[in-house]
N, C-alpha and C positions, 0 to 999 in steps of 0.2 A: 684826630687829627691835628697836626701841630705846624707852625710853618718856620723856617728856618733858614739864613742869609748869611753868609760873610760880609763879616765888618774886616775893609781892607786897616791894614796897619797905617797909622798916621803919617801921612804926608809919601806914602809909600807909591808914586807915579806909576814904577814899573808894575807893580803887583795890579794896578787899576788897567794898566794898558793891557797885559795879559789875560786881564779875566773880560776886559771889551772883547779881544782878539777872541774868547771863545764863545761870548754873547752872541757876534757876530757872524761865527760860523755858525751855530745852531738855527741862526733866522733866513741863513741861506736856503731859496725851492730846492724839493729835491732834485737831486743830479744821477742817474743810474749807472754814469762813469765813477760817479766820486761822491758814495755813501757817506755819508754822517753818524759811525758806528759809536758808541759809546760804553765805556765798560767800567765795571764796578767790583771789588771782591773786600767780602767781609767775613772775618772770624767769629764762629759761631759759638757758644755753650753747648752743647748736647747734653741734657737732664730725661731723668726719668721721675715716675714718682713712686713714692715711698708706701704710701696708700691708696688703695682706692679711690677715687672721687665718688662721694657719694651722690646719684641722679639727681636732678631737679624733678621736683613733683610740684601737682597744684601749690600754688601758694610761697615757693621753697623752690630758692633759687641751687641749681650744683655747687655742691660744699666742693674744696679742694683746699686740702691740707698743705701750706705753704713750705714741709719738709720736702729735699729732691733730691734724689741720687745725682753723684757729677759721674755722665759717661761717657766724658771726653771731649774733644773740641773735633772741627771741621771747618773747611773754608768754603765760601760759596761765592763763584762767580759769577756776574750778568753782564750780558753785551745786548744792547740794544740797538737798533736801528728807529728812531723816534718816528722819524716822516713816512716810513712802509707800518710800523705796529709790527716787527721782527723781534723778537726777545730769546736768546738763547740761557738757559742758565745751568751748571756744573756746580757738584759739592765733592769737593775732595779731603784724603784724611787729613791734611796737614796743606801748610801753603808756603812752598820753599820756592825759591828761582824755578829750577826745573817744571813743578805744580806752572807757575806764571806762563813759563816758556810754552811748555804742552794747549794750556788753554787759547793762549795769541794765536800758537798757530795752527787750531784746531777753528 
């Protein structure tokens, strides 16, 4: 596990104000008439093994060769409503503006 945070550019009051607006939004109580839904998308590289991993055995960890085959890419879309625990994910073959629009519509 790792911690991450955003360090605003030096003396950028507009950036800090926008970030504070978002943090304020996330701290509001749940309102079913105005849910807060977060969206993220990530390109992802698809990989396959060149050699079968050797399964673990007593006293020996699973062994995996570092060589891999590139099998293309995809884009993973994630939508979440943190205050209710609702999550929706979908993977698409590519990430175009049309793909993004379809995900937003869904």
